[in-house]
C-alpha positions in Angstrom: 32.6 -15.5 -9.5 30.6 -18.2 -11.3 30.1 -18.2 -15.1 26.4 -17.9 -15.9 25.3 -20.4 -18.5 21.5 -20.1 -18.8 19.9 -19.0 -22.1 17.0 -16.9 -21.0 16.9 -13.9 -18.6 14.5 -15.7 -16.3 16.8 -18.8 -16.2 19.7 -16.5 -15.5 17.9 -14.8 -12.6 17.0 -18.2 -11.2 20.7 -19.2 -11.4 21.8 -15.9 -9.7 19.2 -16.2 -7.0 20.1 -19.9 -6.3 23.7 -18.9 -5.9 22.8 -16.1 -3.5 20.6 -18.4 -1.5 23.5 -20.7 -1.2 25.8 -17.9 0.0 23.2 -16.7 2.5 22.5 -20.3 3.6 18.8 -19.4 3.3 16.8 -21.5 0.8 13.6 -19.7 -0.3 10.3 -21.4 -0.7 9.5 -22.0 -4.3 6.7 -19.4 -4.5 8.9 -16.7 -2.9 11.8 -17.6 -5.1 9.6 -17.3 -8.2 8.3 -13.9 -7.0 11.8 -12.6 -6.5 13.0 -13.9 -9.9 10.1 -12.4 -11.8 10.3 -9.1 -9.8 14.0 -8.9 -10.8 13.1 -9.6 -14.4 10.3 -7.0 -14.4 12.6 -4.4 -13.0 15.7 -5.3 -15.1 15.4 -2.4 -17.4 13.7 0.1 -15.0 15.8 3.2 -14.7 13.4 5.3 -12.6 13.5 3.3 -9.4 13.9 6.4 -7.3 11.8 8.8 -9.3 9.1 9.0 -6.6 9.8 8.8 -2.9 8.5 5.4 -1.6 6.5 7.0 1.2 4.6 9.2 -1.3 3.9 6.1 -3.4 2.6 4.3 -0.3 0.4 7.2 0.7 -0.9 7.6 -2.9 -1.6 3.9 -3.1 -3.8 4.0 0.0 -6.1 6.5 -1.8 -6.6 4.3 -4.9 -9.4 1.8 -5.8 -8.8 -1.9 -5.2 -7.0 -3.0 -8.4 -4.9 0.1 -8.7 -4.1 0.0 -5.0 -2.8 -3.5 -5.4 -0.4 -2.6 -8.2 0.7 0.5 -6.5 1.4 -1.2 -3.1 3.2 -4.0 -4.9 5.3 -1.4 -6.7 6.2 0.3 -3.4 7.1 -3.1 -1.7 9.2 -4.1 -4.7 10.9 -0.7 -4.9 11.8 -0.8 -1.2 13.1 -4.4 -1.6 15.3 -3.4 -4.6 16.6 -0.3 -2.9 17.5 -2.2 0.3 19.0 -5.1 -1.6 20.9 -3.4 -4.4 21.3 0.2 -3.3 21.5 0.3 0.5 23.8 3.3 0.5 21.0 5.3 -1.2 19.2 5.5 2.2 22.3 7.0 3.8 22.6 9.6 1.0 18.9 10.5 1.6 19.6 10.8 5.4 17.2 8.0 6.3 18.0 4.6 7.8 17.8 1.4 5.9 15.3 0.3 8.5 12.9 3.0 7.1 12.9 1.3 3.7 12.6 -2.1 5.2 9.6 -1.1 7.3 7.9 0.7 4.5 8.3 -2.2 2.1 7.0 -4.6 4.8 4.0 -2.3 5.4 3.2 -2.2 1.6 3.3 -6.0 1.4 1.4 -6.3 4.7 -1.4 -4.2 3.3 -1.6 -6.6 0.3 -1.6 -9.6 2.7 -4.7 -8.3 4.3 -6.7 -8.8 1.1 -4.6 -11.0 -1.1 -2.9 -14.3 -1.2 -0.6 -15.5 1.5 2.5 -14.7 -0.6 2.5 -11.1 0.6 2.4 -12.2 4.2 5.5 -14.3 3.4 7.2 -11.4 1.7 6.5 -9.3 4.7 8.0 -11.9 7.1 11.0 -12.7 4.8 11.7 -9.1 3.7 15.1 -8.9 5.4 16.1 -12.4 4.2 15.2 -11.3 0.6 17.2 -8.1 1.2 20.2 -10.2 2.3 19.9 -12.4 -0.9 19.8 -9.3 -3.1 22.8 -7.8 -1.2 24.7 -11.1 -1.8 24.0 -10.8 -5.5 25.3 -7.2 -5.4 28.5 -8.0 -3.6 31.6 -8.4 -5.8 34.3 -10.8 -4.7 35.0 -12.3 -1.4 35.5 -9.1 0.6 32.5 -7.9 2.7 30.7 -4.9 1.1 29.7 -3.5 4.5 32.0 -1.7 6.8 32.0 -2.9 10.4 29.7 -0.1 11.7 27.4 -0.6 8.7 27.2 -4.3 9.4 26.5 -3.7 13.1 23.8 -1.1 12.3 22.1 -3.3 9.7 22.1 -6.3 12.0 20.9 -4.3 15.0 18.2 -2.3 13.1 16.7 -5.0 10.9 18.1 -8.3 12.1 20.0 -9.1 8.9 21.7 -12.5 9.2 24.1 -11.5 6.4 25.2 -8.4 8.3 25.7 -10.6 11.4 28.0 -12.9 9.5 29.9 -10.0 8.1 30.3 -8.6 11.6 31.6 -12.0 12.7 34.2 -12.0 9.9 35.4 -8.6 11.0 35.6 -9.3 14.7 36.2 -13.1 14.9 33.6 -13.1 17.7 29.9 -13.7 18.2 28.2 -10.3 18.4 25.7 -9.8 21.2 22.4 -8.0 20.4 22.1 -4.7 22.3 18.5 -3.3 22.3 18.5 0.4 21.5 17.5 2.7 24.3 14.1 4.3 23.7 13.7 8.0 24.5 10.9 8.8 26.9 
């Protein structure tokens, strides 16, 4: 564990994110990194992250006027990113898959990408990589924080590179992707 030495909370978040990027071997583009850092700073003191189900927030946002819709959709995307990154076990406790929150967060950012700057398209595309970076921040010590089956499911369901590497650590082998069978 590295000792953090920055003097402001924004600088501390940058330092933490840089370290996680290094662990994940996935450097972020400057604009995406800045978005992630400022999102973390905005939500640093938020205690009601799960007060409203994300799907209800998404549906409600779609009913709002342009400016309010933007803020609400951004909130849903950010909420899903924070949940998948810092609280992935919450999905399990709610009896939904992590993939549900990933897809919902991507859908929120994608709606914004249709009318806003390109950053939301990038957030949509890099959602899983950002989730991996947040999970790396969350992990304590050098032991994997995912059990083998959790790593396998996360890798298979959403394509997490971090889960893939954790699975490799457990097995000492290179896992092979097995597409899930679709029910007819």
